TORKE-957127 format. One line per field, with one value per residue (C-alpha): residue in one letter; chain; x, y, z. Coordinates in Angstrom, 3 decimals. Each point is the difference from the previous one (the first is absolute). Last residue first. Example, Ala and Ser with C-alpha at 12.3 -4.5 7.8 and 13.67 -1.06 7.14 Angstrom:
BEGIN
residuo [S  A]
cadena [A  A]
xx [13.670  -1.370]
yy [-1.060  -3.440]
zz [7.140  0.660]
This chain:
BEGIN
residuo [Q  L  K  H  A  N  V  G  V  L  T  I  H  R  R  L  T  P  T  P  K  P  V  V  A  P  M  A  L  S  P  W  L  A  H  M  D  V  Q  C  P  H  Q  P  W  Q  G  Q  Y  K  H  V  Q  L  H  L  G  T  A  L  P  A  L  S  L  R  A  S  V  P  L  A  S  T  S  P  K  A  Q  P  H  L  W  F  I  L  A  Q  N  D  K  A  A  I  Q  L  R  K  A  Q  P  A  T  L  S  N  A  W  L  I  L  H  S  C  C  G  S  N  L  S  Q  Q  A  S  W  L  A  H  Q  P  S  Q  S  R  I  L  L  T  K  S  L  S  I  G  H  Q  A  L  A  Q  G  N  L  Q  A  P  P  N  I  W  I  Q  L  R  T  H  S  Q  A  L  L  P  F  L  L  R  L  E  G  I  G  S  L  G  C  A  L  E  V  L  G  T  R  P  W  G  G  Q  L  H  A  D  L  N  A  Y  F  S  S  Q  R  R  Q  D  P  G  T  V  Q  R  A  R  W  V  L  R  D  K  E  L  Q  L  L  A  M]
cadena [A  A  A  A  A  A  A  A  A  A  A  A  A  A  A  A  A  A  A  A  A  A  A  A  A  A  A  A  A  A  A  A  A  A  A  A  A  A  A  A  A  A  A  A  A  A  A  A  A  A  A  A  A  A  A  A  A  A  A  A  A  A  A  A  A  A  A  A  A  A  A  A  A  A  A  A  A  A  A  A  A  A  A  A  A  A  A  A  A  A  A  A  A  A  A  A  A  A  A  A  A  A  A  A  A  A  A  A  A  A  A  A  A  A  A  A  A  A  A  A  A  A  A  A  A  A  A  A  A  A  A  A  A  A  A  A  A  A  A  A  A  A  A  A  A  A  A  A  A  A  A  A  A  A  A  A  A  A  A  A  A  A  A  A  A  A  A  A  A  A  A  A  A  A  A  A  A  A  A  A  A  A  A  A  A  A  A  A  A  A  A  A  A  A  A  A  A  A  A  A  A  A  A  A  A  A  A  A  A  A  A  A  A  A  A  A  A  A  A  A  A  A  A  A  A  A  A  A  A  A  A  A  A  A  A]
xx [66.784  -2.075  -1.701  0.655  -2.916  0.422  -2.237  -1.589  -0.919  -3.482  -0.242  -3.365  -0.966  -3.091  -2.411  -1.730  -3.207  -0.344  -3.836  -1.545  -1.140  -3.451  -1.708  -1.963  -2.641  0.194  -2.655  -2.477  -0.723  -2.019  -3.126  0.206  -2.921  -0.244  3.652  0.904  0.860  0.930  2.236  0.054  2.646  -0.724  -1.644  0.741  -2.474  -2.867  -1.443  2.550  1.940  3.586  2.296  -2.322  1.794  -1.249  0.833  -1.127  -2.096  0.119  3.686  1.077  1.271  1.062  -1.870  0.672  -2.710  -0.086  -3.482  -1.603  3.205  1.555  3.718  1.490  3.413  0.449  -1.053  -1.331  2.632  0.240  0.839  -1.408  -2.744  -3.624  -2.114  -3.767  -2.108  -3.582  -2.298  -2.667  1.207  0.906  1.487  2.221  1.316  0.857  1.954  1.710  1.008  1.031  2.019  2.073  0.551  1.224  2.379  -1.146  2.232  0.372  -3.119  -2.706  -3.450  -3.437  -2.805  -3.483  -3.355  1.349  -1.455  0.024  2.802  1.734  0.763  1.304  2.123  1.554  1.008  1.139  2.303  1.255  0.846  1.606  2.238  0.836  1.439  -1.243  -3.417  -2.349  -3.670  -2.593  -3.698  -2.583  -3.785  -0.613  2.078  -2.335  1.715  -1.886  2.827  -0.333  0.189  3.275  1.220  -0.947  1.440  3.586  1.827  3.768  2.182  1.264  -3.319  0.870  -3.528  -3.130  -3.112  -3.579  -2.438  -3.418  -3.329  0.918  1.606  -0.664  2.717  2.642  -0.810  0.115  3.308  1.856  1.667  0.240  2.182  2.157  0.488  3.733  0.596  2.276  2.799  -0.076  -3.542  -0.467  -3.482  -0.651  -3.612  -0.906  -3.386  -3.726  -2.246  2.155  0.628  -1.853  -2.356  1.855  3.403  0.260  -3.488  -0.024  3.254  -1.449  -3.129  2.027  -2.480  2.280  -3.323  -0.220  0.967  -1.614  -2.819  2.522  -0.460  -1.139  1.022  2.672  -1.087  2.126  3.118  -1.259  -0.570  0.887  -1.089  -2.848  -2.578  -1.644  3.113  0.956  -3.619  0.563  3.356  -1.561  -2.757]
yy [69.538  -2.542  1.295  -2.503  -1.115  -0.711  -2.926  0.050  -3.465  -0.195  -3.176  -1.243  -2.271  -1.562  -0.591  -3.052  0.291  -2.355  -1.291  1.480  -2.577  -0.892  1.425  -2.981  1.623  -0.924  -2.556  1.805  0.878  3.320  -2.136  -0.892  -2.066  -1.837  0.131  -2.001  -3.201  -2.644  -2.606  -3.426  -2.483  -3.651  -1.553  -1.109  -2.387  1.240  0.605  2.299  1.749  -0.384  0.974  1.981  1.919  3.358  2.004  3.596  2.568  1.395  0.639  -2.872  0.050  -3.389  -1.100  -2.820  -1.865  -1.744  -0.711  -0.827  0.580  -2.368  0.419  -3.087  1.566  1.175  3.389  1.404  0.947  3.580  1.321  3.363  -1.042  0.284  -1.584  0.256  -0.566  -1.035  0.468  -2.060  0.443  -3.465  -0.720  3.385  -0.779  -3.595  0.872  3.024  -2.285  -2.708  2.282  1.286  -3.563  -1.184  2.916  2.970  2.258  3.286  1.536  1.990  -0.715  0.466  -0.597  -0.457  -0.441  2.078  0.928  -3.488  1.020  -3.000  0.864  3.361  -1.216  -2.652  2.587  2.661  -2.945  -0.991  3.838  0.329  -2.749  0.878  3.248  3.892  -0.675  2.210  -0.939  1.258  -0.275  -0.020  -0.138  3.754  -0.038  -2.777  -1.473  0.291  0.211  3.835  -0.143  -1.459  2.055  3.089  -1.471  -0.362  -2.471  0.842  -2.602  -3.343  -0.662  -0.554  -1.293  0.622  -0.414  -0.296  0.698  -1.606  0.711  1.083  -2.759  -0.566  2.281  -2.312  -2.765  2.113  1.681  -3.334  -0.728  3.726  0.203  -2.601  1.823  0.024  2.735  -1.645  -2.373  -3.617  -0.681  -3.028  0.153  -2.233  -0.135  -0.331  -1.293  0.956  0.300  -1.889  1.835  -1.354  -2.573  -2.974  2.038  -0.415  0.864  2.934  1.233  -0.138  1.896  2.834  1.320  -1.779  -1.880  -1.562  -3.278  -2.012  -1.353  -1.801  0.099  -3.376  -3.316  -0.915  -3.181  -2.291  1.591  -1.286  2.777  0.367  3.529  0.249  0.190  -3.098  -1.645  0.712  -1.428  -3.062  -0.750  0.581  -2.372]
zz [-87.907  1.763  3.055  3.072  1.735  3.923  0.810  3.264  1.281  1.825  2.225  0.216  2.797  -0.712  3.204  0.355  2.157  2.437  -0.038  3.217  2.468  -0.005  3.299  1.653  2.035  3.827  0.848  2.248  3.698  -0.394  -0.310  3.871  0.796  -3.243  -0.546  3.119  -1.607  2.849  -1.911  1.293  1.278  0.075  2.995  3.494  1.203  2.129  3.553  1.429  -2.620  -0.730  -2.838  -2.030  -2.766  -1.406  -2.896  0.543  -1.961  -3.372  -0.773  2.403  3.146  2.264  3.050  2.165  2.131  3.421  1.419  3.302  1.854  2.609  -1.134  -1.276  -1.140  -3.368  0.155  -3.567  -2.308  -1.467  3.466  0.809  2.488  0.035  2.920  -0.776  2.967  -0.078  2.994  1.755  3.390  0.860  -3.530  0.003  3.404  -0.667  -3.198  1.534  2.921  -2.252  -2.295  3.017  1.127  -3.299  -0.449  -2.182  -2.347  -1.834  1.349  -1.894  1.610  -1.342  2.279  -0.843  1.930  2.958  3.719  1.090  2.756  -0.399  -3.669  0.769  2.899  -2.537  -2.291  2.337  1.668  -3.426  -0.966  3.537  -0.691  -3.366  1.487  -0.177  -0.698  -2.405  0.258  -2.439  0.728  -2.779  1.032  -0.333  -3.162  -1.463  -3.095  -3.406  -2.171  -0.251  3.751  -0.062  -2.501  1.840  3.368  -1.638  2.316  0.747  -1.444  1.255  1.995  3.652  1.347  -1.707  1.810  -1.596  2.672  0.342  -1.681  -3.658  -1.737  -3.748  -1.030  1.685  -2.346  -3.395  1.740  0.439  -3.231  -0.862  2.935  -1.185  -3.291  -0.366  2.482  2.406  -1.521  0.556  1.154  1.897  1.260  3.117  0.986  3.574  1.172  -0.676  -2.904  -2.273  -3.135  -3.125  -0.887  -1.411  0.185  -3.939  -0.539  2.402  -1.647  -3.693  1.350  1.797  2.388  3.068  0.848  3.486  1.502  2.663  -2.236  -2.093  -3.558  -2.033  -0.627  2.559  1.420  -2.223  1.511  3.577  2.789  3.487  1.891  -2.754  3.114  -1.623  -0.435  3.932  0.891  -1.694  1.468  3.646  -0.890]
């Protein structure tokens, strides 16, 4: 009976049982990403995003989801650049529900994240940190699940963590002209899949393939040497 209950709650699963979206997931508002993740982002837990360089479109990936939340706070901890309130508002982010925290050390940032989650005041938390240990990730994972929150951990490494961190999902991102190349390395409840491309052009029309400008054909220049001839008058 215990095993049957675990299967019913989808805490354990069989590969042949994965036939539709998991009800514990929420739309990312990118149709191809939702299909790839079999329903979208997890509703709660810790999601690792290995971004490499900052500013490759990682926030565009999250904006459609964050724009749906207006009841609890969205907390941003140690972003690598100054947040632009006007840009957030243009993307549907409620500024009255946005809290920015700047911490002087990684330890303080993690403490702020855990306290924010445990308070129950936030629905989403976006944390920038270079690395997490297994105990740190576990505390954040438990705090997020216990308080019905989703935390995105972004870091500047191009490759995701290799240790067995207790995260709900582990993904790596790479920039494309019109979106992101995304590789799912771990996702609770499903097998790893092939990479996918998230096309953001529909939401951001300014993202477009650069026009191919033909290279000019080199012009052959003729160098003409003028030779002066002295004419002698014949006598």
